[in-house]
VEXVO-802312 format. One record per atom (N, C-alpha, C): residue in one letter; chain; atom name; x, y, z. Coordinates in steps of 0.1 Angstrom, whole numbers, plus 2048, in hexadecimal, padded with zeros to 3 digits. Layout:
# VEXVO-802312
(a A CA (X Y Z))
...
END
This chain:
# VEXVO-802312
(m A N (412 C69 4E0))
(m A CA (413 C5B 4DC))
(m A C (410 C52 4E8))
(p A N (415 C55 4F3))
(p A CA (412 C4C 4FF))
(p A C (402 C4C 501))
(t A N (3FD C58 4FF))
(t A CA (3EE C59 501))
(t A C (3E7 C51 4F7))
(m A N (3EB C52 4E9))
(m A CA (3E5 C4A 4DF))
(m A C (3E5 C3B 4E1))
(n A N (3F3 C36 4E5))
(n A CA (3F4 C28 4E8))
(n A C (3EB C23 4F3))
(s A N (3EA C2B 4FE))
(s A CA (3E3 C28 509))
(s A C (3D3 C26 505))
(c A N (3D0 C31 4FD))
(c A CA (3C1 C30 4F9))
(c A C (3BF C23 4EF))
(v A N (3C8 C20 4E7))
(v A CA (3C6 C13 4DF))
(v A C (3C6 C06 4E8))
(g A N (3CE C07 4F2))
(g A CA (3CE BFD 4FB))
(g A C (3C1 BFA 502))
(r A N (3BA C07 506))
(r A CA (3AE C04 50D))
(r A C (3A3 C01 502))
(t A N (3A4 C06 4F6))
(t A CA (39A C02 4EB))
(t A C (39B BF4 4EB))
(r A N (3A8 BED 4E8))
(r A CA (3A8 BDF 4E5))
(r A C (3A3 BD7 4F1))
(l A N (3A6 BDB 4FE))
(l A CA (3A0 BD5 50A))
(l A C (391 BD6 50A))
(m A N (38C BE0 506))
(m A CA (37E BE3 506))
(m A C (377 BD8 4FB))
(v A N (37D BD6 4F0))
(v A CA (379 BCE 4E6))
(v A C (37A BBF 4EB))
(v A N (386 BBB 4F1))
(v A CA (386 BAF 4F6))
(v A C (37C BAC 500))
(t A N (37A BB6 509))
(t A CA (370 BB4 515))
(t A C (363 BB2 510))
(v A N (35F BBA 505))
(v A CA (352 BB9 500))
(v A C (34F BAA 4FA))
(a A N (35B BA6 4F2))
(a A CA (35A B99 4EB))
(a A C (357 B8E 4F6))
(c A N (35F B90 502))
(c A CA (35D B85 50C))
(c A C (34F B84 512))
(v A N (349 B90 514))
(v A CA (33B B91 519))
(v A C (332 B8B 50F))
(l A N (334 B8F 502))
(l A CA (32A B88 4F9))
(l A C (32E B7A 4F7))
(a A N (339 B74 4F8))
(a A CA (33C B66 4F7))
(a A C (338 B5F 504))
(g A N (338 B65 510))
(g A CA (335 B60 51C))
(g A C (32A B56 51D))
(p A N (31D B5B 519))
(p A CA (310 B53 51A))
(p A C (312 B48 511))
(l A N (318 B48 505))
(l A CA (319 B3D 4FC))
(l A C (321 B33 501))
(a A N (32C B36 509))
(a A CA (335 B2C 50D))
(a A C (32F B24 51A))
(h A N (326 B2A 521))
(h A CA (320 B25 52B))
(h A C (311 B1F 52B))
(t A N (30E B1F 51D))
(t A CA (2FF B19 51A))
(t A C (2FF B0A 51D))
(r A N (2F4 B06 525))
(r A CA (2F4 AF9 528))
(r A C (2E8 AF2 51F))
(p A N (2E9 AE6 51B))
(p A CA (2DF AE0 514))
(p A C (2D2 ADD 51C))
(t A N (2C7 ADF 515))
(t A CA (2BA ADD 51B))
(t A C (2B8 ACE 520))
(a A N (2B3 ACC 52C))
(a A CA (2B2 ABE 531))
(a A C (2A9 AB6 528))
(q A N (2AD AAA 525))
(q A CA (2A3 AA2 51E))
(q A C (296 A9F 523))
(a A N (28B A9F 51B))
(a A CA (27F A9E 521))
(a A C (27C A8F 525))
(l A N (275 A8D 52F))
(l A CA (271 A80 533))
(l A C (267 A7A 52A))
(a A N (26B A6D 524))
(a A CA (261 A66 51B))
(a A C (258 A5E 522))
(p A N (24B A5E 51D))
(p A CA (242 A55 524))
(p A C (245 A47 520))
(g A N (240 A3E 529))
(g A CA (244 A2F 526))
(g A C (246 A28 534))
(e A N (24B A1B 532))
(e A CA (24E A13 53E))
(e A C (25E A12 53F))
(y A N (262 A14 54C))
(y A CA (272 A12 54F))
(y A C (273 A08 55A))
(v A N (27D A01 559))
(v A CA (27F 9F6 562))
(v A C (28E 9F6 568))
(s A N (28D 9F4 575))
(s A CA (29B 9F5 57C))
(s A C (2A3 9E8 577))
(e A N (2B0 9E8 578))
(e A CA (2B8 9DD 575))
(e A C (2B6 9D3 581))
(g A N (2B3 9C6 57D))
(g A CA (2AF 9BE 588))
(g A C (29F 9BD 58A))
(g A N (299 9C5 582))
(g A CA (28A 9C5 583))
(g A C (283 9C7 58F))
(w A N (28A 9CE 599))
(w A CA (283 9CF 5A7))
(w A C (27A 9DC 5A6))
(g A N (27B 9E5 59B))
(g A CA (271 9F1 59B))
(g A C (26C 9F3 58D))
(v A N (260 9F9 58C))
(v A CA (25B 9FC 57F))
(v A C (255 A09 580))
(l A N (258 A13 576))
(l A CA (256 A22 576))
(l A C (24E A22 569))
(t A N (242 A26 56A))
(t A CA (23A A29 55F))
(t A C (236 A39 55D))
(l A N (23A A3F 552))
(l A CA (236 A4D 550))
(l A C (22B A4C 544))
(r A N (221 A55 546))
(r A CA (217 A57 53C))
(r A C (213 A66 53B))
(t A N (210 A6A 52F))
(t A CA (20B A79 52D))
(t A C (1FC A78 52C))
(e A N (1F6 A80 533))
(e A CA (1E7 A82 532))
(e A C (1E4 A8C 527))
(t A N (1D7 A8B 523))
(t A CA (1D2 A94 519))
(t A C (1D3 AA2 51B))
(d A N (1D5 AA6 528))
(d A CA (1D7 AB5 52C))
(d A C (1E5 AB7 52B))
(k A N (1EF AAE 527))
(k A CA (1FD AAF 526))
(k A C (203 AAD 534))
(r A N (1FD AAA 53E))
(r A CA (204 AA7 54B))
(r A C (20C A9A 54A))
(l A N (218 A99 54F))
(l A CA (21F A8E 550))
(l A C (21D A86 55E))
(l A N (218 A7B 55E))
(l A CA (215 A74 56B))
(l A C (21F A68 56A))
(f A N (221 A63 578))
(f A CA (22A A58 57A))
(f A C (223 A4E 583))
(e A N (228 A41 582))
(e A CA (225 A37 58B))
(e A C (232 A30 58F))
(l A N (235 A2D 59B))
(l A CA (241 A26 59E))
(l A C (23F A1B 5A9))
(e A N (242 A0E 5A4))
(e A CA (241 A04 5AC))
(e A C (24D 9FC 5AE))
(t A N (251 9F8 5BB))
(t A CA (25C 9F1 5BC))
(t A C (25B 9E6 5C7))
(v A N (263 9DD 5C7))
(v A CA (263 9D1 5D2))
(v A C (270 9CE 5D6))
(g A N (270 9CF 5E4))
(g A CA (27E 9CD 5EA))
(g A C (27D 9BE 5F1))
(a A N (287 9BD 5FA))
(a A CA (288 9B0 601))
(a A C (27C 9AD 60A))
(n A N (279 9A0 60B))
(n A CA (26E 99C 615))
(n A C (260 99F 610))
(g A N (25E 9A3 603))
(g A CA (252 9A9 5FE))
(g A C (24F 9B7 602))
(h A N (258 9BE 608))
(h A CA (255 9CC 609))
(h A C (255 9D4 5FD))
(s A N (24E 9DE 5FD))
(s A CA (24C 9E4 5EF))
(s A C (24B 9F4 5F1))
(c A N (24B 9FB 5E5))
(c A CA (248 A0A 5E4))
(c A C (23E A0C 5D9))
(s A N (236 A16 5DD))
(s A CA (22C A1A 5D4))
(s A C (229 A29 5D4))
(l A N (22A A30 5C9))
(l A CA (229 A3E 5C8))
(l A C (225 A42 5BA))
(d A N (21D A4D 5BA))
(d A CA (219 A53 5AB))
(d A C (217 A61 5AE))
(g A N (215 A67 5A2))
(g A CA (213 A76 5A2))
(g A C (216 A7D 594))
(e A N (217 A89 595))
(e A CA (21A A92 589))
(e A C (227 A98 589))
(i A N (22F A95 57F))
(i A CA (23D A9C 57E))
(i A C (23D AAA 577))
(r A N (242 AB3 57E))
(r A CA (243 AC0 578))
(r A C (252 AC5 57A))
(n A N (258 AC9 56E))
(n A CA (264 ACD 56D))
(n A C (26F AC2 573))
(g A N (26B AB5 56F))
(g A CA (275 AAA 575))
(g A C (273 AA7 582))
(r A N (26A AAB 58A))
(r A CA (268 AA8 598))
(r A C (25A AA8 59C))
(t A N (258 AA1 5A7))
(t A CA (249 AA1 5AE))
(t A C (24C AA1 5BE))
(t A N (241 AA6 5C4))
(t A CA (242 AA5 5D2))
(t A C (236 A9B 5D5))
(v A N (239 A91 5DC))
(v A CA (230 A87 5DE))
(v A C (22A A84 5EC))
(s A N (22D A8E 5F5))
(s A CA (228 A8D 603))
(s A C (221 A9A 606))
(d A N (219 A99 610))
(d A CA (212 AA5 614))
(d A C (21A AAD 61F))
(t A N (226 AA7 622))
(t A CA (22E AAF 62D))
(t A C (233 ABB 626))
(p A N (231 AC6 62E))
(p A CA (237 AD4 628))
(p A C (246 AD4 626))
(e A N (24B ADD 61D))
(e A CA (259 ADD 61C))
(e A C (260 AE2 628))
(p A N (26D ADF 62B))
(p A CA (276 AD7 623))
(p A C (274 AC8 627))
(a A N (26B AC4 62E))
(a A CA (268 AB5 632))
(a A C (262 AAD 626))
(a A N (25C AB4 61D))
(a A CA (254 AAD 613))
(a A C (25E AA4 60A))
(c A N (258 A99 605))
(c A CA (260 A90 5FD))
(c A C (25F A95 5EF))
(v A N (26B A99 5E9))
(v A CA (26C A9D 5DB))
(v A C (273 A92 5D3))
(v A N (26D A8E 5C9))
(v A CA (273 A84 5C0))
(v A C (277 A8A 5B3))
(r A N (283 A87 5AE))
(r A CA (288 A8D 5A2))
(r A C (28A A83 598))
(f A N (287 A86 58B))
(f A CA (288 A7D 57F))
(f A C (291 A84 576))
(v A N (29D A7C 572))
(v A CA (2A6 A82 569))
(v A C (2AA A79 55F))
(t A N (2A8 A7B 551))
(t A CA (2AC A71 547))
(t A C (2BB A6F 548))
(a A N (2BE A62 545))
(a A CA (2CC A5D 545))
(a A C (2CC A54 53A))
(g A N (2D2 A58 52D))
(g A CA (2D0 A51 522))
(g A C (2C3 A4E 51E))
(t A N (2BF A41 51E))
(t A CA (2B1 A3E 519))
(t A C (2AA A3A 526))
(g A N (2B0 A3B 532))
(g A CA (2A9 A38 53E))
(g A C (2A7 A45 547))
(i A N (2A3 A42 552))
(i A CA (2A0 A4E 55B))
(i A C (2A5 A4B 56A))
(d A N (2AC A55 570))
(d A CA (2B1 A53 57D))
(d A C (2A6 A5A 587))
(v A N (2A2 A54 590))
(v A CA (29A A58 59B))
(v A C (2A2 A5A 5A7))
(s A N (29F A65 5AC))
(s A CA (2A6 A6A 5BA))
(s A C (29D A71 5C2))
(t A N (2A0 A73 5CF))
(t A CA (298 A7B 5D8))
(t A C (2A1 A86 5DF))
(n A N (299 A8D 5E7))
(n A CA (29F A97 5F0))
(n A C (2A4 A92 5FD))
(d A N (2A2 A83 600))
(d A CA (2A6 A7C 60A))
(d A C (29E A80 616))
(a A N (291 A86 614))
(a A CA (288 A89 61F))
(a A C (283 A7D 626))
(a A N (281 A7C 632))
(a A CA (27D A71 63A))
(a A C (26E A6D 635))
(s A N (268 A76 631))
(s A CA (25A A73 62C))
(s A C (25A A6B 620))
(c A N (266 A6A 618))
(c A CA (265 A61 60C))
(c A C (264 A52 611))
(r A N (267 A4F 61C))
(r A CA (267 A41 621))
(r A C (259 A3D 624))
(t A N (24E A46 625))
(t A CA (241 A42 628))
(t A C (23B A3B 61B))
(f A N (242 A3B 610))
(f A CA (23B A34 605))
(f A C (242 A26 603))
(c A N (24A A22 60B))
(c A CA (251 A16 60B))
(c A C (251 A0D 617))
(g A N (252 9FF 616))
(g A CA (254 9F7 620))
(g A C (263 9F8 625))
(t A N (266 9F3 630))
(t A CA (273 9F5 636))
(t A C (27E 9F0 62E))
(r A N (27D 9E6 625))
(r A CA (288 9E0 61D))
(r A C (286 9E3 60F))
(a A N (280 9ED 60B))
(a A CA (27D 9F1 5FE))
(a A C (282 A00 5FC))
(g A N (285 A04 5EF))
(g A CA (288 A10 5EA))
(g A C (284 A14 5DD))
(f A N (285 A1F 5D8))
(f A CA (282 A22 5CA))
(f A C (28B A2A 5C2))
(t A N (296 A2F 5C8))
(t A CA (29F A37 5C1))
(t A C (2A9 A2E 5B9))
(g A N (2AD A33 5AE))
(g A CA (2B6 A2D 5A4))
(g A C (2B4 A30 596))
(r A N (2BA A27 58D))
(r A CA (2B7 A2A 57F))
(r A C (2AE A1E 57A))
(y A N (2A5 A25 571))
(y A CA (29B A1B 56C))
(y A C (29D A1B 55C))
(l A N (29D A11 558))
(l A CA (2A2 A0F 548))
(l A C (296 A0C 540))
(r A N (298 A11 533))
(r A CA (28E A0D 529))
(r A C (290 9FF 526))
(p A N (286 9F6 528))
(p A CA (288 9E7 524))
(p A C (28A 9E6 517))
(a A N (291 9DB 514))
(a A CA (294 9D6 506))
(a A C (287 9D2 500))
(p A N (285 9D3 4F3))
(p A CA (27A 9D0 4EB))
(p A C (275 9C2 4F0))
(g A N (267 9C1 4F4))
(g A CA (262 9B5 4F7))
(g A C (264 9B2 507))
(c A N (26A 9BC 50E))
(c A CA (26D 9B9 51C))
(c A C (265 9C2 526))
(d A N (25C 9CA 521))
(d A CA (253 9D1 52B))
(d A C (249 9C7 532))
(s A N (243 9CB 53B))
(s A CA (23B 9C2 544))
(s A C (231 9BB 53B))
(l A N (229 9C1 534))
(l A CA (21F 9BB 52C))
(l A C (224 9B2 520))
(s A N (230 9B4 51C))
(s A CA (235 9AC 511))
(s A C (23B 99F 517))
(r A N (241 9A1 522))
(r A CA (247 995 52A))
(r A C (23C 98B 52E))
(s A N (230 992 533))
(s A CA (226 98A 539))
(s A C (220 981 52B))
(a A N (21E 988 520))
(a A CA (219 982 515))
(a A C (223 977 50F))
(t A N (230 97A 50E))
(t A CA (239 96E 50B))
(t A C (238 963 513))
(g A N (237 965 522))
(g A CA (235 95A 52B))
(g A C (228 952 528))
(a A N (21E 95A 525))
(a A CA (212 952 523))
(a A C (212 94A 516))
(e A N (219 94F 50C))
(e A CA (21C 947 4FF))
(e A C (225 93B 501))
(f A N (22F 93D 50B))
(f A CA (238 932 50E))
(f A C (22F 926 514))
(k A N (226 92A 51D))
(k A CA (21E 91F 524))
(k A C (216 918 51B))
(r A N (20E 920 512))
(r A CA (206 91B 509))
(r A C (20D 911 4FF))
(l A N (219 914 4FB))
(l A CA (220 90C 4F1))
(l A C (225 8FF 4F9))
(y A N (22B 901 506))
(y A CA (22F 8F6 50E))
(y A C (224 8ED 510))
(e A N (21A 8F1 515))
(e A CA (20E 8E8 518))
(e A C (208 8E1 50C))
(n A N (20C 8E6 500))
(n A CA (207 8DF 4F3))
(n A C (212 8D6 4EE))
(g A N (21D 8D5 4F5))
(g A CA (228 8CC 4F1))
(g A C (230 8D2 4E5))
(a A N (231 8E1 4E4))
(a A CA (237 8E6 4D9))
(a A C (243 8EB 4DF))
(y A N (24D 8E1 4E3))
(y A CA (258 8E5 4EB))
(y A C (262 8ED 4E4))
(r A N (265 8EB 4D7))
(r A CA (26F 8F4 4D0))
(r A C (26A 902 4CF))
(d A N (25E 905 4CE))
(d A CA (259 912 4CC))
(d A C (259 918 4DB))
(a A N (255 910 4E5))
(a A CA (255 915 4F3))
(a A C (264 918 4F7))
(q A N (26E 910 4F3))
(q A CA (27B 914 4F6))
(q A C (27F 921 4EF))
(q A N (27A 924 4E4))
(q A CA (27D 931 4DE))
(q A C (278 93D 4E6))
(q A N (26B 93B 4EB))
(q A CA (266 945 4F4))
(q A C (26D 947 500))
(a A N (271 93C 507))
(a A CA (278 93D 513))
(a A C (286 944 510))
(n A N (28D 941 506))
(n A CA (29B 946 502))
(n A C (299 956 500))
(r A N (28F 958 4F8))
(r A CA (28D 966 4F4))
(r A C (28C 96F 501))
(l A N (284 96B 50B))
(l A CA (283 972 517))
(l A C (290 974 51F))
(l A N (297 969 520))
(l A CA (2A4 96A 528))
(l A C (2AE 972 520))
(e A N (2AF 970 513))
(e A CA (2B9 976 50D))
(e A C (2B7 985 50C))
(r A N (2AB 98A 50A))
(r A CA (2A8 999 508))
(r A C (2A5 99F 516))
(c A N (29E 998 51F))
(c A CA (299 9A0 52B))
(c A C (2A0 99C 538))
(a A N (2A9 994 53A))
(a A CA (2B0 991 547))
(a A C (2B4 99C 550))
(a A N (2B9 9A6 549))
(a A CA (2BE 9B2 550))
(a A C (2B3 9B9 557))
(t A N (2A7 9B8 553))
(t A CA (29C 9BF 55A))
(t A C (293 9B5 560))
(m A N (296 9AA 563))
(m A CA (28E 9A0 56A))
(m A C (292 9A0 578))
(t A N (288 99D 582))
(t A CA (28B 99A 58E))
(t A C (293 98D 590))
(w A N (298 98A 59B))
(w A CA (2A1 97E 59C))
(w A C (297 971 59C))
(t A N (28C 974 5A1))
(t A CA (283 968 5A1))
(t A C (27D 966 593))
(e A N (27A 970 58C))
(e A CA (274 96E 57E))
(e A C (280 967 576))
(r A N (28C 96C 577))
(r A CA (297 966 56F))
(r A C (298 956 574))
(a A N (296 953 57F))
(a A CA (298 944 584))
(a A C (28C 93D 57E))
(r A N (281 942 57E))
(r A CA (276 93C 577))
(r A C (277 93A 569))
(r A N (27D 943 562))
(r A CA (27E 942 553))
(r A C (289 938 551))
(l A N (293 937 558))
(l A CA (29D 92D 556))
(l A C (298 920 558))
(n A N (28F 91D 561))
(n A CA (289 910 561))
(n A C (281 90D 556))
(d A N (279 917 552))
(d A CA (270 915 545))
(d A C (279 911 539))
(l A N (285 917 537))
(l A CA (28E 913 52C))
(l A C (293 905 52F))
(a A N (297 902 53C))
(a A CA (29D 8F7 53E))
(a A C (292 8EB 53C))
(i A N (286 8EC 53F))
(i A CA (27D 8E1 53E))
(i A C (27A 8DD 52F))
(t A N (27B 8E8 527))
(t A CA (278 8E6 518))
(t A C (284 8DF 513))
(q A N (291 8E3 518))
(q A CA (29C 8DC 513))
(q A C (29C 8CD 517))
(y A N (297 8CB 522))
(y A CA (296 8BC 527))
(y A C (28C 8B4 51D))
(h A N (281 8BB 519))
(h A CA (278 8B4 510))
(h A C (27E 8B3 502))
(l A N (286 8BB 4FE))
(l A CA (28D 8BA 4F2))
(l A C (298 8B2 4F2))
(g A N (29C 8AD 4FD))
(g A CA (2A8 8A3 4FF))
(g A C (2B5 8AB 4FE))
(l A N (2B4 8B9 501))
(l A CA (2C0 8C1 502))
(l A C (2C5 8C0 511))
(l A N (2CA 8B5 515))
(l A CA (2CC 8B3 523))
(l A C (2D7 8BB 52A))
(e A N (2E3 8BC 522))
(e A CA (2EE 8C4 527))
(e A C (2EB 8D2 527))
(a A N (2E3 8D7 51D))
(a A CA (2DE 8E5 51D))
(a A C (2D6 8E7 528))
(c A N (2CD 8DE 52C))
(c A CA (2C4 8DF 538))
(c A C (2CC 8E1 544))
(v A N (2D7 8DA 546))
(v A CA (2DF 8DB 553))
(v A C (2E6 8E9 552))
(r A N (2EC 8ED 546))
(r A CA (2F3 8F9 546))
(r A C (2E9 904 549))
(t A N (2DD 904 543))
(t A CA (2D3 90F 545))
(t A C (2D0 912 555))
(l A N (2D0 906 55D))
(l A CA (2CD 906 56B))
(l A C (2D9 908 573))
(q A N (2E5 90B 56D))
(q A CA (2F1 90C 576))
(q A C (2F1 917 57F))
(p A N (2EB 923 57A))
(p A CA (2EB 930 583))
(p A C (2E3 92D 590))
(l A N (2DA 922 58F))
(l A CA (2D1 91F 59A))
(l A C (2D6 912 5A2))
(a A N (2E0 90D 59E))
(a A CA (2E5 900 5A3))
(a A C (2E9 900 5B2))
(d A N (2F0 90B 5B7))
(d A CA (2F4 90B 5C4))
(d A C (2E8 90D 5CE))
(d A N (2DE 914 5CA))
(d A CA (2D1 914 5D2))
(d A C (2C9 908 5D1))
(a A N (2C9 901 5C8))
(a A CA (2C3 8F4 5C6))
(a A C (2CA 8EA 5CE))
(a A N (2D6 8EA 5D0))
(a A CA (2E0 8E2 5D9))
(a A C (2DE 8E5 5E7))
(a A N (2DA 8F1 5EB))
(a A CA (2D8 8F5 5F9))
(a A C (2CD 8EF 5FE))
(s A N (2CD 8EE 60C))
(s A CA (2C1 8E7 613))
(s A C (2B7 8F4 615))
(n A N (2AB 8EF 617))
(n A CA (2A0 8FA 61A))
(n A C (2A3 902 626))
(q A N (2A9 8FD 630))
(q A CA (2AD 904 63B))
(q A C (2B7 90E 638))
(a A N (2C2 90A 630))
(a A CA (2CC 915 62C))
(a A C (2C5 920 624))
(l A N (2BC 91D 61B))
(l A CA (2B5 929 614))
(l A C (2AE 930 61D))
(m A N (2A7 92B 627))
(m A CA (29E 932 632))
(m A C (2A7 93B 63A))
(d A N (2B3 936 63C))
(d A CA (2BC 93E 645))
(d A C (2C1 94A 63D))
(r A N (2C3 949 62F))
(r A CA (2C8 953 628))
(r A C (2BF 95E 623))
(l A N (2B2 95B 621))
(l A CA (2A9 962 61B))
(l A C (29D 969 624))
(p A N (299 974 623))
(p A CA (28E 978 62A))
(p A C (282 970 628))
(p A N (278 96F 633))
(p A CA (26E 965 632))
(p A C (265 964 625))
(t A N (260 970 621))
(t A CA (258 971 614))
(t A C (260 96D 608))
(d A N (26D 971 608))
(d A CA (275 96E 5FB))
(d A C (277 95F 5FB))
(y A N (279 959 606))
(y A CA (27B 94A 608))
(y A C (26E 942 603))
(e A N (263 946 608))
(e A CA (256 941 603))
(e A C (254 943 5F4))
(n A N (257 94D 5EF))
(n A CA (255 94F 5E0))
(n A C (25F 947 5D8))
(y A N (26C 946 5DE))
(y A CA (276 93F 5D5))
(y A C (277 931 5D7))
(l A N (272 92C 5E2))
(l A CA (273 91D 5E4))
(l A C (26D 915 5D9))
(p A N (260 918 5D4))
(p A CA (25A 910 5C9))
(p A C (263 910 5BC))
(i A N (26A 91C 5BA))
(i A CA (273 91C 5AF))
(i A C (280 913 5B0))
(v A N (285 912 5BD))
(v A CA (291 90A 5C1))
(v A C (28C 8FB 5BE))
(e A N (280 8F7 5C4))
(e A CA (27C 8EB 5C2))
(e A C (27B 8E6 5B3))
(s A N (275 8F0 5AC))
(s A CA (275 8ED 59D))
(s A C (283 8EB 597))
(t A N (28B 8F2 59B))
(t A CA (29A 8F1 598))
(t A C (29F 8E3 59B))
(r A N (29D 8DF 5A8))
(r A CA (2A2 8D1 5AC))
(r A C (29C 8C7 5A2))
(n A N (28F 8C8 5A1))
(n A CA (28A 8BD 598))
(n A C (28F 8BD 58A))
(n A N (290 8C9 584))
(n A CA (295 8CA 576))
(n A C (2A4 8C5 575))
(l A N (2AC 8C9 57F))
(l A CA (2BA 8C4 57E))
(l A C (2BA 8B5 57F))
(r A N (2B2 8AF 588))
(r A CA (2B1 8A0 58B))
(r A C (2AD 89A 57E))
(w A N (2A3 89F 577))
(w A CA (29F 898 56B))
(w A C (2A9 899 55F))
(c A N (2AF 8A4 55E))
(c A CA (2B9 8A6 553))
(c A C (2C6 89E 556))
(k A N (2CA 89D 563))
(k A CA (2D6 896 566))
(k A C (2D4 887 566))
(s A N (2C9 883 56A))
(s A CA (2C6 875 56C))
(s A C (2C6 870 55D))
(t A N (2BF 877 553))
(t A CA (2BD 872 546))
(t A C (2CA 873 53F))
(l A N (2D3 87D 543))
(l A CA (2E1 87E 53D))
(l A C (2EA 874 541))
(n A N (2E9 870 54E))
(n A CA (2F1 866 554))
(n A C (2E9 85C 55C))
(p A N (2E2 853 554))
(p A CA (2DA 84A 55A))
(p A C (2E1 840 563))
(p A N (2DC 83B 56E))
(p A CA (2E2 832 577))
(p A C (2E6 825 571))
END
């Protein structure tokens, strides 16, 4: 009897062990990584644009352009294989390896931190981070087309329709605009509100830029890198003028 019980115990142990072996691979199966989808992706704040496209031979190619402080930029391109690419001629392990991983509807771009990755960028620019699928109508070509339509409507005195175009850009696309583009679009909206007699709305629209408009040029120059200052100053001057018109008409002397 003891021998029989011992044998049964070993048999049960064997069955349990086999079951665990069979179940093991199922319990540790990992989902397949989501494929990278062709199209345009934009960083939050609009400082970088990643474009993926599939060639007729099924190769997945990328172009990556970013802009940092003082006009410094990054530019790189190549072919993505298995979610990565090597973009320098430097031999391993010093070669720059760029990785592309889907993150929701966006893509996370990272590197192996090789020093050679810096050769594609100016001192104040970088390209790693998350790139988002722009909202409908917010990719580069669509924003450019909407901006051109705003200008046409504004110059023809169709201020109500021009206001709608400016509103549409700001409501949908602000998250993936650069800070200077957003400032320009706010001024576009404000000037149409001025022509429509919406003076309080004009002042509210420009409120995010009011502190810079109130600052002296010297204060702005001290705060911003030279190229950023040169690019931003015309926008600040427009803001000052638009605020002056809206406030003076709202509160005449």
